[in-house]
CHARMM internal coordinates of N, CA and C (Angstrom, degrees):
IC EDIT
DIST 1 N 1 CA 1.4482
DIST 1 CA 1 C 1.5288
ANGL 1 N 1 CA 1 C 111.11
DIST 1 C 2 N 1.3138
ANGL 1 CA 1 C 2 N 116.42
DIHE 1 N 1 CA 1 C 2 N -39.09
DIST 2 N 2 CA 1.4568
ANGL 1 C 2 N 2 CA 118.90
DIHE 1 CA 1 C 2 N 2 CA -177.21
DIST 2 CA 2 C 1.5266
ANGL 2 N 2 CA 2 C 111.14
DIHE 1 C 2 N 2 CA 2 C -64.31
DIST 2 C 3 N 1.3048
ANGL 2 CA 2 C 3 N 116.84
DIHE 2 N 2 CA 2 C 3 N -41.59
DIST 3 N 3 CA 1.4675
ANGL 2 C 3 N 3 CA 120.11
DIHE 2 CA 2 C 3 N 3 CA -177.29
DIST 3 CA 3 C 1.5230
ANGL 3 N 3 CA 3 C 111.43
DIHE 2 C 3 N 3 CA 3 C -74.84
DIST 3 C 4 N 1.3340
ANGL 3 CA 3 C 4 N 116.74
DIHE 3 N 3 CA 3 C 4 N -39.02
DIST 4 N 4 CA 1.4589
ANGL 3 C 4 N 4 CA 120.69
DIHE 3 CA 3 C 4 N 4 CA -175.29
DIST 4 CA 4 C 1.5284
ANGL 4 N 4 CA 4 C 111.01
DIHE 3 C 4 N 4 CA 4 C -69.72
DIST 4 C 5 N 1.3341
ANGL 4 CA 4 C 5 N 117.25
DIHE 4 N 4 CA 4 C 5 N -49.96
DIST 5 N 5 CA 1.4579
ANGL 4 C 5 N 5 CA 121.01
DIHE 4 CA 4 C 5 N 5 CA -174.33
DIST 5 CA 5 C 1.5285
ANGL 5 N 5 CA 5 C 113.71
DIHE 4 C 5 N 5 CA 5 C -100.67
DIST 5 C 6 N 1.3311
ANGL 5 CA 5 C 6 N 117.01
DIHE 5 N 5 CA 5 C 6 N -1.95
DIST 6 N 6 CA 1.4646
ANGL 5 C 6 N 6 CA 122.61
DIHE 5 CA 5 C 6 N 6 CA -178.21
DIST 6 CA 6 C 1.5305
ANGL 6 N 6 CA 6 C 111.55
DIHE 5 C 6 N 6 CA 6 C 57.92
DIST 6 C 7 N 1.3365
ANGL 6 CA 6 C 7 N 115.85
DIHE 6 N 6 CA 6 C 7 N 38.34
DIST 7 N 7 CA 1.4636
ANGL 6 C 7 N 7 CA 122.01
DIHE 6 CA 6 C 7 N 7 CA 176.02
DIST 7 CA 7 C 1.5218
ANGL 7 N 7 CA 7 C 108.41
DIHE 6 C 7 N 7 CA 7 C -101.51
DIST 7 C 8 N 1.3148
ANGL 7 CA 7 C 8 N 117.59
DIHE 7 N 7 CA 7 C 8 N 126.57
DIST 8 N 8 CA 1.4631
ANGL 7 C 8 N 8 CA 117.94
DIHE 7 CA 7 C 8 N 8 CA 175.68
DIST 8 CA 8 C 1.5244
ANGL 8 N 8 CA 8 C 109.96
DIHE 7 C 8 N 8 CA 8 C -67.01
DIST 8 C 9 N 1.2959
ANGL 8 CA 8 C 9 N 116.47
DIHE 8 N 8 CA 8 C 9 N 137.59
DIST 9 N 9 CA 1.4548
ANGL 8 C 9 N 9 CA 119.86
DIHE 8 CA 8 C 9 N 9 CA -176.62
DIST 9 CA 9 C 1.5101
ANGL 9 N 9 CA 9 C 111.59
DIHE 8 C 9 N 9 CA 9 C -135.64
DIST 9 C 10 N 1.3402
ANGL 9 CA 9 C 10 N 115.51
DIHE 9 N 9 CA 9 C 10 N -149.38
DIST 10 N 10 CA 1.4562
ANGL 9 C 10 N 10 CA 121.00
DIHE 9 CA 9 C 10 N 10 CA -176.10
DIST 10 CA 10 C 1.5224
ANGL 10 N 10 CA 10 C 112.28
DIHE 9 C 10 N 10 CA 10 C -66.52
DIST 10 C 11 N 1.3017
ANGL 10 CA 10 C 11 N 117.76
DIHE 10 N 10 CA 10 C 11 N -34.60
DIST 11 N 11 CA 1.4604
ANGL 10 C 11 N 11 CA 120.10
DIHE 10 CA 10 C 11 N 11 CA 178.62
DIST 11 CA 11 C 1.5189
ANGL 11 N 11 CA 11 C 111.61
DIHE 10 C 11 N 11 CA 11 C -64.99
DIST 11 C 12 N 1.3117
ANGL 11 CA 11 C 12 N 115.93
DIHE 11 N 11 CA 11 C 12 N -44.60
DIST 12 N 12 CA 1.4680
ANGL 11 C 12 N 12 CA 120.02
DIHE 11 CA 11 C 12 N 12 CA 178.12
DIST 12 CA 12 C 1.5255
ANGL 12 N 12 CA 12 C 110.69
DIHE 11 C 12 N 12 CA 12 C -65.92
DIST 12 C 13 N 1.3411
ANGL 12 CA 12 C 13 N 116.03
DIHE 12 N 12 CA 12 C 13 N -39.04
DIST 13 N 13 CA 1.4604
ANGL 12 C 13 N 13 CA 120.25
DIHE 12 CA 12 C 13 N 13 CA 177.88
DIST 13 CA 13 C 1.5242
ANGL 13 N 13 CA 13 C 110.68
DIHE 12 C 13 N 13 CA 13 C -61.56
DIST 13 C 14 N 1.3318
ANGL 13 CA 13 C 14 N 116.63
DIHE 13 N 13 CA 13 C 14 N -40.52
DIST 14 N 14 CA 1.4614
ANGL 13 C 14 N 14 CA 119.97
DIHE 13 CA 13 C 14 N 14 CA 179.41
DIST 14 CA 14 C 1.5320
ANGL 14 N 14 CA 14 C 110.82
DIHE 13 C 14 N 14 CA 14 C -65.24
DIST 14 C 15 N 1.3116
ANGL 14 CA 14 C 15 N 117.05
DIHE 14 N 14 CA 14 C 15 N -44.63
DIST 15 N 15 CA 1.4677
ANGL 14 C 15 N 15 CA 120.56
DIHE 14 CA 14 C 15 N 15 CA 179.83
DIST 15 CA 15 C 1.5298
ANGL 15 N 15 CA 15 C 110.29
DIHE 14 C 15 N 15 CA 15 C -62.61
DIST 15 C 16 N 1.3325
ANGL 15 CA 15 C 16 N 116.47
DIHE 15 N 15 CA 15 C 16 N -45.22
DIST 16 N 16 CA 1.4655
ANGL 15 C 16 N 16 CA 119.65
DIHE 15 CA 15 C 16 N 16 CA 179.01
DIST 16 CA 16 C 1.5287
ANGL 16 N 16 CA 16 C 111.30
DIHE 15 C 16 N 16 CA 16 C -63.34
DIST 16 C 17 N 1.3245
ANGL 16 CA 16 C 17 N 116.75
DIHE 16 N 16 CA 16 C 17 N -38.53
DIST 17 N 17 CA 1.4666
ANGL 16 C 17 N 17 CA 120.79
DIHE 16 CA 16 C 17 N 17 CA -179.69
DIST 17 CA 17 C 1.5222
ANGL 17 N 17 CA 17 C 111.39
DIHE 16 C 17 N 17 CA 17 C -66.33
DIST 17 C 18 N 1.3202
ANGL 17 CA 17 C 18 N 117.12
DIHE 17 N 17 CA 17 C 18 N -38.61
DIST 18 N 18 CA 1.4623
ANGL 17 C 18 N 18 CA 120.53
DIHE 17 CA 17 C 18 N 18 CA 177.91
DIST 18 CA 18 C 1.5312
ANGL 18 N 18 CA 18 C 109.79
DIHE 17 C 18 N 18 CA 18 C -65.93
DIST 18 C 19 N 1.3270
ANGL 18 CA 18 C 19 N 115.72
DIHE 18 N 18 CA 18 C 19 N -42.03
DIST 19 N 19 CA 1.4695
ANGL 18 C 19 N 19 CA 118.91
DIHE 18 CA 18 C 19 N 19 CA 179.22
DIST 19 CA 19 C 1.5240
ANGL 19 N 19 CA 19 C 111.73
DIHE 18 C 19 N 19 CA 19 C -63.95
DIST 19 C 20 N 1.3450
ANGL 19 CA 19 C 20 N 117.43
DIHE 19 N 19 CA 19 C 20 N -35.93
DIST 20 N 20 CA 1.4650
ANGL 19 C 20 N 20 CA 120.94
DIHE 19 CA 19 C 20 N 20 CA -178.48
DIST 20 CA 20 C 1.5275
ANGL 20 N 20 CA 20 C 112.69
DIHE 19 C 20 N 20 CA 20 C -92.80
DIST 20 C 21 N 1.3405
ANGL 20 CA 20 C 21 N 116.29
DIHE 20 N 20 CA 20 C 21 N -0.22
DIST 21 N 21 CA 1.4681
ANGL 20 C 21 N 21 CA 122.90
DIHE 20 CA 20 C 21 N 21 CA -179.03
DIST 21 CA 21 C 1.5272
ANGL 21 N 21 CA 21 C 111.62
DIHE 20 C 21 N 21 CA 21 C 56.11
DIST 21 C 22 N 1.3245
ANGL 21 CA 21 C 22 N 114.88
DIHE 21 N 21 CA 21 C 22 N 47.77
DIST 22 N 22 CA 1.4634
ANGL 21 C 22 N 22 CA 121.98
DIHE 21 CA 21 C 22 N 22 CA 178.74
DIST 22 CA 22 C 1.5344
ANGL 22 N 22 CA 22 C 107.29
DIHE 21 C 22 N 22 CA 22 C -93.94
DIST 22 C 23 N 1.3257
ANGL 22 CA 22 C 23 N 116.05
DIHE 22 N 22 CA 22 C 23 N 86.14
DIST 23 N 23 CA 1.4559
ANGL 22 C 23 N 23 CA 121.99
DIHE 22 CA 22 C 23 N 23 CA -170.61
DIST 23 CA 23 C 1.5338
ANGL 23 N 23 CA 23 C 114.79
DIHE 22 C 23 N 23 CA 23 C -63.96
DIST 23 C 24 N 1.3230
ANGL 23 CA 23 C 24 N 120.78
DIHE 23 N 23 CA 23 C 24 N -39.59
DIST 24 N 24 CA 1.4648
ANGL 23 C 24 N 24 CA 118.85
DIHE 23 CA 23 C 24 N 24 CA 177.51
DIST 24 CA 24 C 1.5302
ANGL 24 N 24 CA 24 C 112.94
DIHE 23 C 24 N 24 CA 24 C -60.82
DIST 24 C 25 N 1.3235
ANGL 24 CA 24 C 25 N 117.05
DIHE 24 N 24 CA 24 C 25 N -39.02
DIST 25 N 25 CA 1.4664
ANGL 24 C 25 N 25 CA 120.18
DIHE 24 CA 24 C 25 N 25 CA 178.62
DIST 25 CA 25 C 1.5264
ANGL 25 N 25 CA 25 C 110.13
DIHE 24 C 25 N 25 CA 25 C -68.57
DIST 25 C 26 N 1.3282
ANGL 25 CA 25 C 26 N 117.33
DIHE 25 N 25 CA 25 C 26 N -39.48
DIST 26 N 26 CA 1.4675
ANGL 25 C 26 N 26 CA 120.93
DIHE 25 CA 25 C 26 N 26 CA 177.59
DIST 26 CA 26 C 1.5233
ANGL 26 N 26 CA 26 C 110.08
DIHE 25 C 26 N 26 CA 26 C -61.63
DIST 26 C 27 N 1.3320
ANGL 26 CA 26 C 27 N 117.21
DIHE 26 N 26 CA 26 C 27 N -44.24
DIST 27 N 27 CA 1.4638
ANGL 26 C 27 N 27 CA 120.77
DIHE 26 CA 26 C 27 N 27 CA 178.73
DIST 27 CA 27 C 1.5268
ANGL 27 N 27 CA 27 C 111.31
DIHE 26 C 27 N 27 CA 27 C -62.57
DIST 27 C 28 N 1.3274
ANGL 27 CA 27 C 28 N 116.78
DIHE 27 N 27 CA 27 C 28 N -42.19
DIST 28 N 28 CA 1.4633
ANGL 27 C 28 N 28 CA 120.31
DIHE 27 CA 27 C 28 N 28 CA 179.62
DIST 28 CA 28 C 1.5260
ANGL 28 N 28 CA 28 C 111.19
DIHE 27 C 28 N 28 CA 28 C -64.26
DIST 28 C 29 N 1.3247
ANGL 28 CA 28 C 29 N 116.64
DIHE 28 N 28 CA 28 C 29 N -41.56
DIST 29 N 29 CA 1.4693
ANGL 28 C 29 N 29 CA 120.32
DIHE 28 CA 28 C 29 N 29 CA 178.94
DIST 29 CA 29 C 1.5239
ANGL 29 N 29 CA 29 C 111.26
DIHE 28 C 29 N 29 CA 29 C -64.03
DIST 29 C 30 N 1.3177
ANGL 29 CA 29 C 30 N 116.78
DIHE 29 N 29 CA 29 C 30 N -43.87
DIST 30 N 30 CA 1.4618
ANGL 29 C 30 N 30 CA 120.00
DIHE 29 CA 29 C 30 N 30 CA 179.17
DIST 30 CA 30 C 1.5271
ANGL 30 N 30 CA 30 C 110.26
DIHE 29 C 30 N 30 CA 30 C -63.17
DIST 30 C 31 N 1.3253
ANGL 30 CA 30 C 31 N 116.67
DIHE 30 N 30 CA 30 C 31 N -40.47
DIST 31 N 31 CA 1.4590
ANGL 30 C 31 N 31 CA 120.56
DIHE 30 CA 30 C 31 N 31 CA 176.70
DIST 31 CA 31 C 1.5233
ANGL 31 N 31 CA 31 C 111.17
DIHE 30 C 31 N 31 CA 31 C -62.21
DIST 31 C 32 N 1.3222
ANGL 31 CA 31 C 32 N 117.75
DIHE 31 N 31 CA 31 C 32 N -45.10
DIST 32 N 32 CA 1.4684
ANGL 31 C 32 N 32 CA 121.04
DIHE 31 CA 31 C 32 N 32 CA 179.08
DIST 32 CA 32 C 1.5222
ANGL 32 N 32 CA 32 C 111.71
DIHE 31 C 32 N 32 CA 32 C -63.31
DIST 32 C 33 N 1.3349
ANGL 32 CA 32 C 33 N 117.26
DIHE 32 N 32 CA 32 C 33 N -44.34
DIST 33 N 33 CA 1.4574
ANGL 32 C 33 N 33 CA 120.29
DIHE 32 CA 32 C 33 N 33 CA 179.21
DIST 33 CA 33 C 1.5303
ANGL 33 N 33 CA 33 C 111.25
DIHE 32 C 33 N 33 CA 33 C -64.43
DIST 33 C 34 N 1.3290
ANGL 33 CA 33 C 34 N 116.84
DIHE 33 N 33 CA 33 C 34 N -37.47
DIST 34 N 34 CA 1.4623
ANGL 33 C 34 N 34 CA 120.76
DIHE 33 CA 33 C 34 N 34 CA 178.51
DIST 34 CA 34 C 1.5246
ANGL 34 N 34 CA 34 C 111.04
DIHE 33 C 34 N 34 CA 34 C -66.66
DIST 34 C 35 N 1.3213
ANGL 34 CA 34 C 35 N 116.46
DIHE 34 N 34 CA 34 C 35 N -44.71
DIST 35 N 35 CA 1.4708
ANGL 34 C 35 N 35 CA 119.68
DIHE 34 CA 34 C 35 N 35 CA 178.19
DIST 35 CA 35 C 1.5250
ANGL 35 N 35 CA 35 C 111.50
DIHE 34 C 35 N 35 CA 35 C -63.90
DIST 35 C 36 N 1.3246
ANGL 35 CA 35 C 36 N 116.55
DIHE 35 N 35 CA 35 C 36 N -38.36
DIST 36 N 36 CA 1.4582
ANGL 35 C 36 N 36 CA 120.45
DIHE 35 CA 35 C 36 N 36 CA 177.17
DIST 36 CA 36 C 1.5341
ANGL 36 N 36 CA 36 C 110.63
DIHE 35 C 36 N 36 CA 36 C -63.11
DIST 36 C 37 N 1.3175
ANGL 36 CA 36 C 37 N 116.78
DIHE 36 N 36 CA 36 C 37 N -43.04
DIST 37 N 37 CA 1.4568
ANGL 36 C 37 N 37 CA 121.70
DIHE 36 CA 36 C 37 N 37 CA 179.13
DIST 37 CA 37 C 1.5289
ANGL 37 N 37 CA 37 C 111.02
DIHE 36 C 37 N 37 CA 37 C -61.85
DIST 37 C 38 N 1.3377
ANGL 37 CA 37 C 38 N 116.52
DIHE 37 N 37 CA 37 C 38 N -45.09
DIST 38 N 38 CA 1.4639
ANGL 37 C 38 N 38 CA 121.12
DIHE 37 CA 37 C 38 N 38 CA 179.67
DIST 38 CA 38 C 1.5237
ANGL 38 N 38 CA 38 C 110.48
DIHE 37 C 38 N 38 CA 38 C -64.23
DIST 38 C 39 N 1.3291
ANGL 38 CA 38 C 39 N 117.44
DIHE 38 N 38 CA 38 C 39 N -43.36
DIST 39 N 39 CA 1.4640
ANGL 38 C 39 N 39 CA 121.22
DIHE 38 CA 38 C 39 N 39 CA -179.34
DIST 39 CA 39 C 1.5236
ANGL 39 N 39 CA 39 C 111.44
DIHE 38 C 39 N 39 CA 39 C -64.14
DIST 39 C 40 N 1.3172
ANGL 39 CA 39 C 40 N 116.95
DIHE 39 N 39 CA 39 C 40 N -42.28
DIST 40 N 40 CA 1.4685
ANGL 39 C 40 N 40 CA 120.18
DIHE 39 CA 39 C 40 N 40 CA 178.92
DIST 40 CA 40 C 1.5258
ANGL 40 N 40 CA 40 C 110.26
DIHE 39 C 40 N 40 CA 40 C -64.36
DIST 40 C 41 N 1.3262
ANGL 40 CA 40 C 41 N 118.14
DIHE 40 N 40 CA 40 C 41 N -41.85
DIST 41 N 41 CA 1.4631
ANGL 40 C 41 N 41 CA 120.58
DIHE 40 CA 40 C 41 N 41 CA 177.92
DIST 41 CA 41 C 1.5218
ANGL 41 N 41 CA 41 C 111.43
DIHE 40 C 41 N 41 CA 41 C -63.53
DIST 41 C 42 N 1.3222
ANGL 41 CA 41 C 42 N 117.55
DIHE 41 N 41 CA 41 C 42 N -39.53
DIST 42 N 42 CA 1.4598
ANGL 41 C 42 N 42 CA 121.02
DIHE 41 CA 41 C 42 N 42 CA 177.55
DIST 42 CA 42 C 1.5242
ANGL 42 N 42 CA 42 C 111.39
DIHE 41 C 42 N 42 CA 42 C -62.89
DIST 42 C 43 N 1.3174
ANGL 42 CA 42 C 43 N 116.72
DIHE 42 N 42 CA 42 C 43 N -45.20
DIST 43 N 43 CA 1.4641
ANGL 42 C 43 N 43 CA 120.66
DIHE 42 CA 42 C 43 N 43 CA 179.41
DIST 43 CA 43 C 1.5186
ANGL 43 N 43 CA 43 C 110.78
DIHE 42 C 43 N 43 CA 43 C -62.86
DIST 43 C 44 N 1.3135
ANGL 43 CA 43 C 44 N 117.44
DIHE 43 N 43 CA 43 C 44 N -42.71
DIST 44 N 44 CA 1.4671
ANGL 43 C 44 N 44 CA 120.83
DIHE 43 CA 43 C 44 N 44 CA 179.20
DIST 44 CA 44 C 1.5213
ANGL 44 N 44 CA 44 C 110.70
DIHE 43 C 44 N 44 CA 44 C -63.36
DIST 44 C 45 N 1.3229
ANGL 44 CA 44 C 45 N 118.03
DIHE 44 N 44 CA 44 C 45 N -42.86
DIST 45 N 45 CA 1.4659
ANGL 44 C 45 N 45 CA 121.14
DIHE 44 CA 44 C 45 N 45 CA 178.87
DIST 45 CA 45 C 1.5212
ANGL 45 N 45 CA 45 C 111.70
DIHE 44 C 45 N 45 CA 45 C -62.86
DIST 45 C 46 N 1.3226
ANGL 45 CA 45 C 46 N 117.23
DIHE 45 N 45 CA 45 C 46 N -43.18
DIST 46 N 46 CA 1.4649
ANGL 45 C 46 N 46 CA 120.72
DIHE 45 CA 45 C 46 N 46 CA 179.65
DIST 46 CA 46 C 1.5235
ANGL 46 N 46 CA 46 C 110.62
DIHE 45 C 46 N 46 CA 46 C -65.80
DIST 46 C 47 N 1.3228
ANGL 46 CA 46 C 47 N 117.09
DIHE 46 N 46 CA 46 C 47 N -43.84
DIST 47 N 47 CA 1.4637
ANGL 46 C 47 N 47 CA 119.88
DIHE 46 CA 46 C 47 N 47 CA 178.61
DIST 47 CA 47 C 1.5231
ANGL 47 N 47 CA 47 C 111.42
DIHE 46 C 47 N 47 CA 47 C -64.54
DIST 47 C 48 N 1.3256
ANGL 47 CA 47 C 48 N 117.15
DIHE 47 N 47 CA 47 C 48 N -39.31
DIST 48 N 48 CA 1.4556
ANGL 47 C 48 N 48 CA 120.32
DIHE 47 CA 47 C 48 N 48 CA 179.12
DIST 48 CA 48 C 1.5263
ANGL 48 N 48 CA 48 C 110.77
DIHE 47 C 48 N 48 CA 48 C -64.08
DIST 48 C 49 N 1.3244
ANGL 48 CA 48 C 49 N 116.71
DIHE 48 N 48 CA 48 C 49 N -38.97
DIST 49 N 49 CA 1.4668
ANGL 48 C 49 N 49 CA 120.07
DIHE 48 CA 48 C 49 N 49 CA 177.67
DIST 49 CA 49 C 1.5227
ANGL 49 N 49 CA 49 C 110.53
DIHE 48 C 49 N 49 CA 49 C -67.35
DIST 49 C 50 N 1.3229
ANGL 49 CA 49 C 50 N 117.44
DIHE 49 N 49 CA 49 C 50 N -34.14
DIST 50 N 50 CA 1.4653
ANGL 49 C 50 N 50 CA 120.23
DIHE 49 CA 49 C 50 N 50 CA 178.39
DIST 50 CA 50 C 1.5227
ANGL 50 N 50 CA 50 C 111.13
DIHE 49 C 50 N 50 CA 50 C -71.41
DIST 50 C 51 N 1.3084
ANGL 50 CA 50 C 51 N 117.19
DIHE 50 N 50 CA 50 C 51 N -34.76
DIST 51 N 51 CA 1.4626
ANGL 50 C 51 N 51 CA 121.33
DIHE 50 CA 50 C 51 N 51 CA -178.22
DIST 51 CA 51 C 1.5203
ANGL 51 N 51 CA 51 C 111.34
DIHE 50 C 51 N 51 CA 51 C -78.69
DIST 51 C 52 N 1.3258
ANGL 51 CA 51 C 52 N 117.22
DIHE 51 N 51 CA 51 C 52 N -39.79
DIST 52 N 52 CA 1.4569
ANGL 51 C 52 N 52 CA 121.97
DIHE 51 CA 51 C 52 N 52 CA -176.10
DIST 52 CA 52 C 1.5316
ANGL 52 N 52 CA 52 C 109.20
DIHE 51 C 52 N 52 CA 52 C -115.86
DIST 52 C 53 N 1.3351
ANGL 52 CA 52 C 53 N 117.74
DIHE 52 N 52 CA 52 C 53 N 94.87
DIST 53 N 53 CA 1.4670
ANGL 52 C 53 N 53 CA 120.29
DIHE 52 CA 52 C 53 N 53 CA -176.59
DIST 53 CA 53 C 1.5325
ANGL 53 N 53 CA 53 C 114.05
DIHE 52 C 53 N 53 CA 53 C -65.85
DIST 53 C 54 N 1.3046
ANGL 53 CA 53 C 54 N 118.97
DIHE 53 N 53 CA 53 C 54 N -13.92
DIST 54 N 54 CA 1.4611
ANGL 53 C 54 N 54 CA 121.17
DIHE 53 CA 53 C 54 N 54 CA -177.87
DIST 54 CA 54 C 1.5294
ANGL 54 N 54 CA 54 C 111.83
DIHE 53 C 54 N 54 CA 54 C -69.37
DIST 54 C 55 N 1.3161
ANGL 54 CA 54 C 55 N 118.74
DIHE 54 N 54 CA 54 C 55 N -19.79
DIST 55 N 55 CA 1.4588
ANGL 54 C 55 N 55 CA 119.84
DIHE 54 CA 54 C 55 N 55 CA -177.38
DIST 55 CA 55 C 1.5255
ANGL 55 N 55 CA 55 C 113.10
DIHE 54 C 55 N 55 CA 55 C -100.62
DIST 55 C 56 N 1.2961
ANGL 55 CA 55 C 56 N 118.50
DIHE 55 N 55 CA 55 C 56 N 4.02
DIST 56 N 56 CA 1.4665
ANGL 55 C 56 N 56 CA 121.18
DIHE 55 CA 55 C 56 N 56 CA -179.24
DIST 56 CA 56 C 1.5202
ANGL 56 N 56 CA 56 C 110.83
DIHE 55 C 56 N 56 CA 56 C -65.02
DIST 56 C 57 N 1.3268
ANGL 56 CA 56 C 57 N 114.89
DIHE 56 N 56 CA 56 C 57 N 149.89
DIST 57 N 57 CA 1.4578
ANGL 56 C 57 N 57 CA 120.66
DIHE 56 CA 56 C 57 N 57 CA 177.81
DIST 57 CA 57 C 1.5170
ANGL 57 N 57 CA 57 C 109.65
DIHE 56 C 57 N 57 CA 57 C -73.55
DIST 57 C 58 N 1.3360
ANGL 57 CA 57 C 58 N 115.76
DIHE 57 N 57 CA 57 C 58 N 147.49
DIST 58 N 58 CA 1.4747
ANGL 57 C 58 N 58 CA 119.96
DIHE 57 CA 57 C 58 N 58 CA -179.61
DIST 58 CA 58 C 1.4944
ANGL 58 N 58 CA 58 C 111.02
DIHE 57 C 58 N 58 CA 58 C -108.24
END
COOR INIT
IC SEED 1 N 1 CA 1 C
IC BUILD
């Protein structure tokens, strides 16, 4: 989104925060990125189990 529409977003905020040594913002960004990563992995696992019934838990 940042590159396509030239809107500053979370990536730019993280870079600016690192440059200004704004540690609370850096921690919040890392937490958000981590939660996003976990949520995406959960969704992929659930969808994969729905698509491929052979891997479902018994």
